[in-house]
C-alpha positions in Angstrom: 0.0 0.1 0.1 1.0 3.3 -0.3 0.4 6.5 0.9 -0.1 10.3 -0.5 2.2 13.1 0.0 -1.8 15.0 0.2 -2.7 12.3 2.8 0.6 12.7 4.7 0.1 16.0 4.6 -3.0 16.2 6.8 -2.4 13.3 9.0 -2.7 9.4 8.1 -2.7 5.9 9.4 -2.6 3.0 7.4 -3.1 -0.6 8.5 -2.3 -3.3 6.6 -3.7 -6.8 7.4 -2.3 -9.5 6.2 -2.8 -13.7 6.8 -0.8 -13.8 9.8 0.5 -10.5 10.5 -1.2 -6.9 10.1 0.8 -4.0 10.6 0.3 0.1 11.1 1.9 3.4 10.2 0.8 7.0 11.1 2.1 10.1 9.3 1.6 13.7 10.8 3.2 15.4 7.5 6.5 13.9 6.9 7.1 12.5 10.1 6.3 9.3 10.9 4.6 9.1 14.1 4.6 5.3 14.7 5.0 1.8 12.6 4.2 -1.5 14.4 3.8 -4.9 13.7 1.3 -6.5 15.3 0.9 -11.0 15.4 -2.7 -10.8 14.3 -4.4 -11.4 11.1 -6.9 -12.3 8.6 -6.8 -15.9 9.3 -7.2 -15.2 13.1 -10.5 -13.9 12.3 -11.2 -17.0 10.2 -10.4 -19.2 13.0 -12.5 -17.1 15.6 -15.6 -17.4 12.8 -14.7 -21.1 12.6 -14.4 -21.5 16.7 -17.7 -20.1 17.6 -20.3 -20.6 15.1 -18.9 -24.3 14.6 -18.2 -23.6 11.1 -15.6 -25.4 8.4 -12.3 -23.0 7.5 -13.7 -23.0 4.0 -16.8 -21.3 5.2 -16.2 -19.2 7.9 -13.6 -17.6 5.0 -16.4 -17.8 2.7 -18.9 -15.5 4.9 -15.6 -13.0 6.0 -15.6 -12.1 2.6 -19.3 -12.1 2.1 -20.3 -9.7 5.0 -16.5 -8.2 6.6 -16.1 -4.4 6.2 -14.0 -2.4 8.2 -15.2 1.0 7.1 -17.9 2.7 9.2 -20.8 3.4 6.9 -20.4 0.9 3.8 -22.6 -2.2 5.5 -26.1 -2.2 7.5 -26.0 -1.5 11.1 -29.1 -4.3 11.1 -27.2 -6.6 9.4 -28.7 -10.8 9.9 -26.3 -12.8 8.5 -27.8 -16.4 7.7 -24.8 -19.4 8.9 -25.5 -22.8 7.1 -27.5 -25.5 9.7 -25.1 -27.5 11.9 
């Protein structure tokens, strides 16, 4: 991922979620305020969905991709997700 100079000028944070880890950087102007690796990623979320709802990994991954959203306002507040029968 890349951050444009005009985005840095206003202050910006970027979170890159990978499979097994995530990375975050924060800029204020041209000053790098923080760069951090976090040992949690998309696979962790998939595993949590599997355990919480007794699903196979493939089904949990499909649900995550179909209904997951990290941006406020891009999903309904009252969404109902139907899970496969056990």
